[in-house]
N, C-alpha and C positions, 0 to 999 in steps of 0.2 A: 355524902355517902358514896363510896367508890363501888363500881360494878366489877364483878369477876369476869365479865365478858372481855374477850380480847379486843383491843382497839385497832382500827384501821381507817385509812382515809377513804373518801368516796371514790377517788381514782383507783385505789387498790381494789376496792370492791368491784368496780366496773371492769377492771382488767381481769379479775378472777372469773368473770362471766364466761370467757372462752374456756377456761379450765373446767368450769361447771358443766358446760355443754359437752365436754369430752368425758364427763363423769369423774373428773379428778380435781375437784375444787380444793383450793389452798386455804381459803378464808371461811367459806360457808360449809358447814358439816352436812353431809347427806342425811345423817340420822336426824338432825334437827328439822330438815326440810321434808323428810318422808316418814313421819312417825307411824303412819298407817301400815307401813311395810315392816315395822318392828313387831311382828306378831309372834306369839309363841310357836315353837316348831310344830309342824303337822306330823304327828306320829301315826303309824309307824313309817319310818323312812327306809329306803332300800339303797344299797350301793349301786352305782352306775359307772360304767367305763365308757369314755369317749375320747376322741382325739382332737387336740387343739394345735393351731400353728404356734411357732415360737413367739410370734408377735402377740397373739392372744394370751399366751401363758405369761409373758412379761407384763402385759397390761393388767391382767387379773391379779398378778402378784403385787404390782404397784398400787392398784386400787385397794387391795386387802390391807396393805401397809398403811395407806393414807386414811382409811376409814376405821381400821381396827376390826373389821368384819372378817370372818373366815371365808375363804374362797368358795366353799360349797354353798354358804349362805348367800353370797353375792350372785352366784349362778342361779340359785332358786329364785331370788328376787327378780333377776333379769327375765327368767322364764315366765314367772307370774305376771310381771308387768307387760311382757309381749303378748301373753295370752289375753289379758284384759283389753289391750289395744286391738287385737284381732277380733275379739268378740264385739267390741264397739263398732268396728268397721262392718262386720257381718250384719249387725242390727241395722245399720244405716242402709245397707243393700236391701235387706228384707223389707224395710219401711218403704224404700223407693219402689220396689217391685210391687208392693201391695197397692200403691197409688196408680199403677198402670191399668188401663182398661183391659178386660179379658182378651187374650190373644194378642195384646200389644207388645211392642218391644221397646 
């Protein structure tokens, strides 16, 4: 029985790790790896205006083309992921501070 999955060599997969680290995988789909981020939209949404460098605009456009995701959704995912990371770091700091003796640094 044949699989519908694309075939690739181990070497191709390993070489794609660099692309994945840049957020531009050629073999592995971001959607397959990050299903928890494919949540329904959080309504209501508001329009926002911000400024990006030409480099960031190009990277965002390329990432949108490669993943098939709209640029605004990619930006929302990036913001939510960064927020989760910051919250995790803050929790570690709070835990470390709680372990200090009163008046200790």
